[in-house]
C-alpha positions as CSV (number, residue, x, y, z in Angstrom):
1,M,158.7,81.1,120.0
2,E,161.8,80.4,118.0
3,L,163.1,83.4,116.1
4,D,164.5,81.4,113.2
5,V,161.2,79.5,112.6
6,V,158.9,82.5,112.6
7,K,161.4,84.7,110.8
8,G,161.6,82.0,108.1
9,K,157.8,82.1,107.8
10,Y,158.0,85.9,107.0
11,Q,161.3,86.0,105.2
12,E,159.4,87.0,102.0
13,V,158.2,90.2,103.7
14,I,161.8,91.0,104.9
15,D,163.2,90.2,101.4
16,L,160.5,92.4,99.7
17,A,161.3,95.3,102.1
18,K,164.9,95.2,101.2
19,A,164.2,94.9,97.5
20,K,161.9,97.9,97.7
21,N,164.5,100.2,99.4
22,C,163.0,100.0,102.9
23,R,165.1,100.6,106.0
24,V,164.6,97.5,108.1
25,N,165.1,98.7,111.7
26,N,164.2,95.6,113.8
27,V,163.4,92.0,113.3
28,H,163.1,90.2,116.6
29,I,160.6,88.4,118.9
30,E,158.6,90.7,121.1
31,G,156.2,89.0,123.4
32,E,154.7,86.1,121.4
33,K,155.1,87.7,118.0
34,L,157.8,88.5,115.4
35,L,158.3,92.3,115.2
36,I,159.3,93.7,111.9
37,R,159.8,97.4,112.1
38,A,160.7,99.2,108.9
39,D,160.5,102.5,107.0
40,A,159.1,102.4,103.5
41,P,159.9,105.1,100.8
42,N,156.2,105.6,100.0
43,A,152.7,104.4,100.6
44,E,152.7,102.0,97.6
45,V,155.7,100.1,99.1
46,K,154.1,100.1,102.5
47,D,150.9,98.6,101.0
48,A,152.9,96.0,99.1
49,L,154.5,94.8,102.4
50,W,151.1,94.6,104.1
51,N,149.7,92.6,101.2
52,C,152.7,90.3,101.3
53,A,152.3,89.6,105.0
54,K,148.5,89.1,104.6
55,G,149.3,86.5,101.9
56,I,151.4,84.5,104.4
57,D,149.0,84.8,107.4
58,P,145.8,86.9,107.0
59,V,145.3,87.2,110.8
60,F,148.9,88.1,111.6
61,A,148.7,85.5,114.4
62,D,152.5,85.7,115.1
63,L,153.5,89.0,113.4
64,W,153.6,92.6,114.4
65,L,154.4,94.6,111.3
66,D,155.3,98.2,112.2
67,L,155.7,100.3,109.1
68,S,156.3,104.0,108.6
69,I,156.9,106.1,105.5
70,D,160.2,107.9,105.2
71,G,160.1,110.1,102.0
72,S,163.9,110.6,102.2
73,L,164.4,106.9,101.2
74,P,164.8,106.4,97.4
75,A,161.8,105.0,95.6
76,P,162.5,101.5,94.2
77,A,163.0,101.1,90.5
78,P,159.8,100.3,88.7
79,D,159.0,96.6,88.3
80,V,159.6,95.3,84.8
81,K,159.2,92.0,83.2
82,S,161.1,90.4,80.4
83,Y,159.8,88.8,77.2
84,T,161.6,86.5,74.8
85,V,160.7,87.3,71.2
86,V,159.2,84.4,69.2
87,A,158.8,84.0,65.4
88,G,156.2,86.3,64.0
89,D,156.5,88.9,66.7
90,S,156.7,92.6,66.0
91,L,157.0,95.5,68.5
92,W,153.4,96.4,67.8
93,K,152.2,92.9,68.5
94,I,154.3,92.6,71.7
95,A,153.0,96.0,72.9
96,A,149.4,94.9,72.1
97,N,149.8,91.7,74.1
98,H,151.7,93.0,77.1
99,L,150.8,96.7,77.3
100,G,147.2,96.4,76.1
101,N,147.7,98.7,73.0
102,G,150.0,98.2,70.0
103,A,150.5,101.9,69.7
104,L,152.5,101.8,73.0
105,F,155.4,100.1,71.2
106,P,157.6,103.2,71.7
107,E,157.6,102.4,75.4
108,I,159.2,99.1,74.7
109,I,161.9,100.9,72.6
110,K,162.5,103.3,75.5
111,A,162.9,100.4,77.9
112,N,165.5,98.7,75.7
113,P,168.0,101.4,74.8
114,G,170.9,99.0,74.3
115,K,168.9,96.8,71.9
116,L,166.4,99.0,70.1
117,K,167.0,102.4,68.5
118,D,163.7,103.2,66.9
119,Q,160.6,101.7,65.2
120,N,162.8,100.3,62.5
121,S,164.9,98.2,64.8
122,V,164.8,94.5,63.9
123,I,163.9,91.9,66.5
124,H,164.8,88.2,66.2
125,P,163.4,85.1,67.9
126,G,165.3,84.6,71.1
127,D,165.9,88.3,71.8
128,V,165.0,89.2,75.4
129,L,163.2,92.5,75.7
130,V,162.3,94.5,78.8
131,I,158.6,95.2,79.0
132,P,157.9,98.2,81.2
133,N,155.0,98.5,83.7
134,L,152.8,101.4,82.6
C-alpha cells in the first residue's frame, strides 16, 4: 500500500485534526492500513474526526484511527460563519434567519466588536458579519 495514495484519501481527517488543535502523533502505514494516531482536546473533536473518517470510508477498509483525549490541549475556537449583508437586512432579521430568533441579535454584535458597537450600529449592504454558532 502506497503511503501517499492512502494518506491523500484521508488528508481531510489529518487537516481537520490540525485545525481542531489535535496533536497528530503518527501517520504511517502499519500492516495493510494507514495509521493515524492523534490526541484530541475533547470528546467533541474526537467525534468530529471519527465522523470525517466515516464520511470518506464508512468501513475503514484501509484506515486505523487511534484517537485519545488529552484535556491539556487547548480547545479549538468555536466554528463561526460569515454573512454578507444585503439590502433590507437588519440585525434582528439576520439573527432570526441565522440564529433562529431575532432577539439573539446581541450575539451578532458581540461576535463583531470591530464593526458593531450596539443595537444602534448601522449595517450596509456588502458588510461582512461574523455569525456565531450558538
